[in-house]
C-alpha positions, 0 to 999 in steps of 0.5 A: 970313079969307076975304072977299067975293071974287067971283073966283079970282086967277091968280099966274104963280109963275116968278120964285119958282121961279127963286130957290127955294134962292138965300139971297137970294131974299127981296130979289128984286123978282120974288119979292116980287110973287110973295109979295105975290099969294100973300099977298093970295090967301090972306088973301082967298080961301085959293084961287089958280091958279098958271101958270109952274109949269114942269110940262109940260101933257103931263104934266098932261094924260096924268094926267087921260087915264089916270085917264079910262081907269081910271073907264071900266073895268067896275066888276068890274075897278075893285072889285078895288082895293077900299079898306077898313080893312085895306087902310090906307084906300088903294085904290078907292071906289065911287059914294056910298062916301065921305061929307061930314057924313053924306051920300054923295059922288056921285064914285068915287076911288082913295086913295093915301097915302105908304107907312106902314110898320108902327111907322113912327109908333108906334100913330098911323099903325096905321090907315093902314099899308101900300102903295098900291093901284095898278091893273093897267089901264091899265098905266102909271098906277102909275109915271105917278102916282108920277112925278106925286106926286114932281113935285107934291112938289117944287113944292109945297115951292117954293109954300110957301117964298113962303107963309112969305116972305108971312107974314114968316117965313123961306123955310124956316120950314116945313121941319124938324120942321114939313114937313122930311118931309112927308106927302102923299095923292093922290085920282084922282076920277071925278064921273059927269055928269048925264043929261039924257035924261029931261028932268028938272032936275039934283036939288039934292041931287046934290053930287059932293063936299060942302062941306069944307076940306082938312086939311094945308098945300097942295092942288094940284088938276088938273082937266079943262079943259072942265067947271066944277064946283068952288065955293069959298065967300066970306064972304057964303055965296056959291059962286063958281066955280073954272072950268078955266084950262088950264095952271094948277093950282087950289091951296087951303090946308088946315087946318094952315096956318090953324093955323101962321097963327093964322087969318090964313090961311083954310081955305076951305070948297069943294064940287063940282057936276058939272052937265055931262053928261060925266064929269069927272076931278080929280087932287088932291095933298095936301101935308102937314106930317110926319106926327107933327108938332105943329102950333101958331101961329107967334109971327110970326102971333100978332103979325100977328093981335092977340098972342092964340093963337087955336088950340091944338096939334094933331097932324097924323096925328091929325087925318088919321086921325080925318077918313079913319075918319069919311069913309066908310060904316059899316066893315061896308059898307065890307068887304062 
């Protein structure tokens, strides 16, 4: 239900975090104000910044710094982690290997997912089975990212408690069979800068990542502090910049929350265009439902949106696998 928003709101979520786990959290005035802001942001833009999240700035910056160090390595070193169907679609993808709606994206990345053991979710999860591929260089990348994933998972769960309250549901609405055992994905993404040495203008098709929505519940975006590249589309079709705000995460809601809210909250189209001459890094953490969760609109959200169920049931794992398998060039190219 995106509107003609012109900017992305910033929300201090510290009052919410202070009361998470308290059975009376919904009655706290500070929590109620955060919930009001979350509700407005999710209804109007589907995007918001969070500050007061409690994650040290030193960790947030080190995650980006170590990512820069990896992407600065020679291609021959990075391609040792080459992504393919045989690796469960985990690993490194070179520039142009990822596609959005058939168009190559101008970025490189390491894709990681929650580890899936053989048969963990039956045949549904077979395409994603396997461990993540981590580089040897930089030597601290693996441990840093695994610690970061744990931190982001905890933060996302708490933000989702606030969003549950915003929908008029209990704070633990997204626990249990919905997201009590959440799947996750992490993308470490590098966007090359635009060379101006030739004096030519920036090509209009130089899209770092094409317009898309995210698949799950909530995304936490950790982006470089000095480059504006993320854009969000409003109801008028205008692309609104989400410039870096130091000390914050950019958050956006995904397709599964859109379904759960019966469209009351929108998974908004967004894209990335790095028109800077500088290389840009973004580390995106995706907090999902349970892999095998059957997602459908909540009764309370059906009532809030006029009484008609707008979406049928969707199994998150099926949705994710279908997207992952069509996000790359042809498999024979992927394996080459």
